[in-house]
N, C-alpha and C positions, 0 to 999 in steps of 0.2 A: 526502406523506401528513400528515394532521393528527395532532398529538400528542394522546394520550388524555386528558391532563390540562390542557386549554386553559382559560385564565381567561376566564370570560364575565361581563361587567358590563352590567347592563341598567338603564336609567334610565326611570322612568315618572312622569309628572306627575299630581298628585292632581286630583280633580275641582274642588276649591275654588281656582280661580285659577291652577292649574298651577304652584304654588310647591313642592310636595313632590318630593323626589328619593328613589328607592328603589334600593338597590344590593344585588346578590346575587352570591355567589361559587358557581358551579355545582358545582365538584368539590372544594371545600375540605373537605367532610366526610369525604373518603377519608383524610385525613391526621390524623384525630382519634385519640385513644387507643383501643386495641382490647383488649377482654377476652376471656375464654373464650367468652362468649356470641356475640361478634362472629365468632369463629373458626368456630363451628358454623354461623352464618348463611352464611358464605362457602362452606362445603361443601354446604350445601343449595342455594345459588344455582348452583354448578358442576354439580350433579347434575340441575338442572332441564332440561326439554326446550325451554324458551323461550330464544331467542337473547338477548333483552334481559336475562334473569336471568344468563346466563353472562357477558355483557359486564360487568354490575355486579360479579359476583364477581371477574373478571379485573382490573378496574380497582382493586379493593380490594387485591388481591395485589401488583400493580405499584406501588401507593402504598406498601405495606410495604417493598418492595425499595428504592424511591427514598429512603426515610428510614433505610435501613440495617438493617432487621429481617430476620430469617431466615424465609423462606417456603418452605423446601425440603420441609417436611412435607406441603405440598399438592401435591407433584409427581405422585403417582399420580392425584389428582383432576383435575389439569390435563391429563395425558396422555390421559385419556378424551375430552377436548373437542377433540382434534386432528382428529377425524373430522367435526367440525361443518361444515355446508354454508355457514354464514355467513362472509363475507369478513372482517368486523370481528372476529368471535370468533377466527378463525384468525390474524389479525395479532397480537392480544394474546397468544394461546397461544404463538406462536413467539417472541415477545419473552421470555416467561417461560422457555421451554425452552432458548433460547440461553444464558440466564444460568446455568441449573443443569445443563445437559447433561453438562458435564465432571465435576461432582461426583456426578451420579446416572446414570452411564453404563449400568449394568445395567438400570435401569428404562426408560431411553430406548430400549434395544434392542428392547423389546416392541412398539414402534410404528415400527420402521425401514421396514416395508413401506409405511406411510402416507407417510413422508418421501419414499420413492422415487416414489410415485405423484404427490405434489405437485410433483415436479420438472418435471412436464408440465402444470402448472396454467396457465390462461390469464392469470393475473395475475403480473406480474414480481416483485412484492414477495413473494408466496407462494413462487415458485420459488427466489428468492435466500434467503429465510428457511429453507426446507427444507434447502437445501445447507449453510447455516451451522450449523443444529442437527445435521445428519448428520455433518459433519466436526468437530464439537465433542465427539462421543462418543469418549472416549479408550480404545478397546478395539482392540488390534492385529489381532484376528481379522477385523474388518470393513474393514481397510485397503483390500483389493481392491475392495470395494463402494464405498468412498469415492472411489477413483480413477475408477471407472466413472461415478459421479455428477458428478465434476468434469469429466470428458471430455465428458459430455452438455451441461454448462452452458458450457463453453468455446466451443461453437459456437452458443450461444443468440443469438436475434435482438436481445435487449435488452442494451445496454452495461452496465446496472445489474447484470444477472445475470453477465455476463462478468467484471465487476470482482470480484464475490463469488467467482467461480471462481478468480481470481488469488490472492486472499487464502487460499482453501481449499488451494491447492497447498502453501503453506508449512506449514499446519497438518497436512496429511497427511504431509509429509516429517518433521516433528518427531515424529509418532507412529510412523512406520515408514520408516526411511531406505532399506530395501531396495527401495522403490518409486521410487527416484530416476530410473531410466531412463525409466519411463513418464511421470513428472512433467516431465522435461526436454523431452519431445516436446510436452507441453501448453504449457509455457512458450514454446517456439519458436512455437507457433501464436498465443499471446497477444501476443508481441512484434511480430507482423505486423499487429496491430489498429490501425486508424486513428482510433479514438475517444480523445479527450483524457481521458475518464473512466476508460479502461482502462489506458493506457500506464504511468502511474505505479505502479499496482498490479502490473502485469506485470513492471516493472523491479525492484520490491521483492521479488517472488517469485524473480526471477533471482538477485538478490543473496543471497537466503537459501538457495536450493537448489543452484545451480550457478554460483557467482561466477567460476569459472575458465574457463568455456566462452565465451570471447570470440568464437568462430566464429559463435555465434548472433546476435551483435550486428552483425557486418559488413554484412549486407544491409539492416539497419534503422537504422543510426546516423544517416544524414542525415535520415530521417523523424523520429527522436526529437529531434534538434536543432531541427527546424522546429516540432514540436508543443510543445516545452518551454514557450514563452512563453504558450501558451493553457491550460496545465494549472493546477490549483490549487496553493496554496503547498506543501502536503505533497508533492505529486508533483514539484514543481520541485526541492525539496531532494534527493529520491531521485535524480532525473535528473542534477543537477549533481554529485553524489557519483560517479555512474557515469561521467560525462564526464571527471572528474578522474582516475579510476583508468584509464580507457581511454587517455587522452592520455599518462599516465606510462608506460604499458606499450608503446605503439606509436609515439609520436612521439619523434624524436631530440632530445636535450638540446642546445639551441643553444650553451650555454656549455661543453660537454664538450670538453676537449683544446685550448682556446684561452686566450689571455691577455686580461687586461683592457686597456683602451686605454693606460693609463699604463705598465703593466708591459711590454706589447708594444712600445710606442714607445721606451722606454728601452733595451730589449734590442736592437732593430734599430739604434738610433743607436750603441750601443757597438760592435756588430759592424762597422758601416760605418767607424767611426773607427779601429778596429784595422787594418782592411784598408788604409785610406788612409795611416796612419802607417807601415805595413810597406813600402808601395810607395815612399814618400818616402825612407825609410831605405835601401832597396836602391838607389835611384837615386843617392843621395849617396855611398854606399860604393864603387860600381863605377866605375873610371876609363874603362872601355870605353864606358860609357853616355855620358860627356861627349864623347869623340872622335866617336862616331857622330852625336851631335847637331850638332857643328860641321861635319862632312862634309855633312850634309843641308842646312845653311844655305848652304854654298858652292855646292852644286849649284843651289839655288833662285836664287841671284844670277846 
């Protein structure tokens, strides 16, 4: 998807010989200083029925967030825009809501029905964004609804949405640990996924929710080893950490109960030398041994 604040540079030749060059920065004005008047303009734009006005208002808000300004006072105005039919508006709205959903959980609860509805949207970005916002609401009373939403996205046809579902399991567990049994079943399903986009997030969720459940890994370990090289760098780090822990838990230590080559060699040599010295000493001390030896020689002759 395109970033809402892409830099657009246009060059145009003047009519006189084509020597002139004109440069314009399309979205630079969003980062200018904003006074009280500008704030009121944003509210008017968000309340407009036109999609282009809403997009303009949302771009200004996201520009405020990107330079570190607090835009949480606009949360009620943005929540109203979540029902917009414009795909571009919804993308921008969900970016804003994901940023502030944890801090404004009570206000976000007012539109939870809309989030649930968007879980079935035809666009994968909207589905994953709806799940992110829904699981960012830190209110334990809706933990059961969050688990149901994650369960729906775990079986989604898009790996992008399934990856978001893997991240959501850890967020739900952090909110309400009593949902662990249900989340473990979802993680088991995610670990069976064959997409390189999903496996890293699935293992990260496993490490966070149920790191002691090695039985979930046994059927999928060979597949995880095979897919590791094709995942991104972040996923490779997570997978290598898992392989290290798995190996230490199940593989025998090759050095356990053995000596090093030098120590072992010296020990064996000492034992053999002691036995040989003892035999030689016993043979020299016993006279019977010499008589028996002479009798054997005479018989051979």
